[in-house]
C-alpha positions in Angstrom: 205.0 -88.9 57.2 202.3 -91.5 57.2 200.1 -89.6 54.7 203.1 -89.2 52.4 203.9 -92.9 52.8 200.3 -93.8 52.0 200.3 -91.6 48.9 203.5 -93.1 47.6 202.2 -96.6 48.3 199.0 -95.9 46.4 200.9 -94.5 43.4 203.9 -96.9 43.3 202.7 -100.0 45.2 201.8 -102.0 42.1 205.3 -101.4 40.6 207.0 -102.7 43.7 205.3 -106.1 43.3 206.5 -106.7 39.7 208.8 -109.8 39.3 210.1 -108.7 35.9 209.8 -105.8 33.4 206.7 -105.7 31.3 207.0 -106.2 27.5 205.2 -103.0 26.8 203.3 -100.2 28.5 200.1 -98.3 27.7 200.0 -94.6 28.3 196.8 -92.6 28.2 198.3 -89.1 27.9 201.8 -89.1 26.6 202.1 -85.3 26.9 201.2 -85.4 30.6 203.1 -88.6 31.3 206.3 -87.7 29.5 208.4 -89.1 32.4 206.8 -92.5 31.9 207.5 -92.3 28.2 211.2 -91.4 28.8 211.6 -94.1 31.4 210.1 -96.7 29.0 212.5 -95.7 26.3 215.4 -95.9 28.7 214.4 -99.4 29.7 213.8 -100.5 26.1 210.1 -101.1 26.5 207.5 -100.9 23.7 205.1 -98.0 24.2 201.5 -97.8 23.2 200.0 -94.4 23.8 196.9 -92.3 23.2 198.0 -89.3 21.3 196.0 -86.0 21.1 196.7 -83.1 18.9 199.0 -81.5 21.5 201.4 -84.5 21.5 204.0 -85.8 19.1 203.1 -89.3 17.9 206.7 -90.1 17.2 207.4 -90.3 21.0 205.7 -93.7 21.2 206.1 -96.9 19.2 202.4 -97.4 18.6 200.3 -94.1 18.6 196.6 -94.3 19.0 194.9 -91.1 17.8 192.3 -90.2 20.4 191.1 -87.5 22.7 193.1 -88.3 25.8 191.1 -85.8 27.9 187.6 -87.3 27.5 186.7 -90.0 30.0 184.5 -91.9 27.4 187.3 -91.9 24.9 189.8 -93.2 27.5 187.3 -95.9 28.6 186.6 -97.1 25.1 190.2 -97.5 24.2 191.4 -98.9 27.5 188.6 -101.5 27.4 189.5 -102.4 23.9 193.2 -102.8 24.8 192.3 -104.9 27.9 190.2 -107.2 25.7 193.0 -107.5 23.2 195.5 -108.4 25.9 193.0 -111.0 27.4 192.6 -112.6 24.0 196.3 -112.7 23.4 196.9 -114.4 26.7 194.2 -116.9 26.0 195.7 -117.7 22.6 199.2 -118.1 24.2 197.7 -120.5 26.8 196.1 -122.6 24.1 199.3 -122.7 22.0 201.2 -123.8 25.1 198.8 -126.6 25.8 198.9 -127.7 22.1 202.8 -127.7 22.2 202.8 -129.8 25.4 200.5 -132.4 23.8 202.7 -132.6 20.6 205.8 -133.0 22.8 204.2 -135.8 24.8 203.0 -137.6 21.6 206.5 -137.5 20.1 208.1 -139.1 23.2 
């Protein structure tokens, strides 16, 4: 029982700590992770996915043609996606600070 609990905690522990649903999800192998794709569609989440020749690109909102079996390909694309998210969050933070300054100046 404790091994099964530890396995489930390892696989699902991060999900349990979410306060709200994410705006989108990124899936490495949409063919293998078809349940995650179906769940995302059911919840109305945007999906970004690495799509190989054995997958249907119409199953995700934003298909990224790539070899989803090669670790180097996965690393390159996930690093690129993480950097894009980091830049987007930084831009959002800067725009928020700019909006607060404009609101304070108008009062």
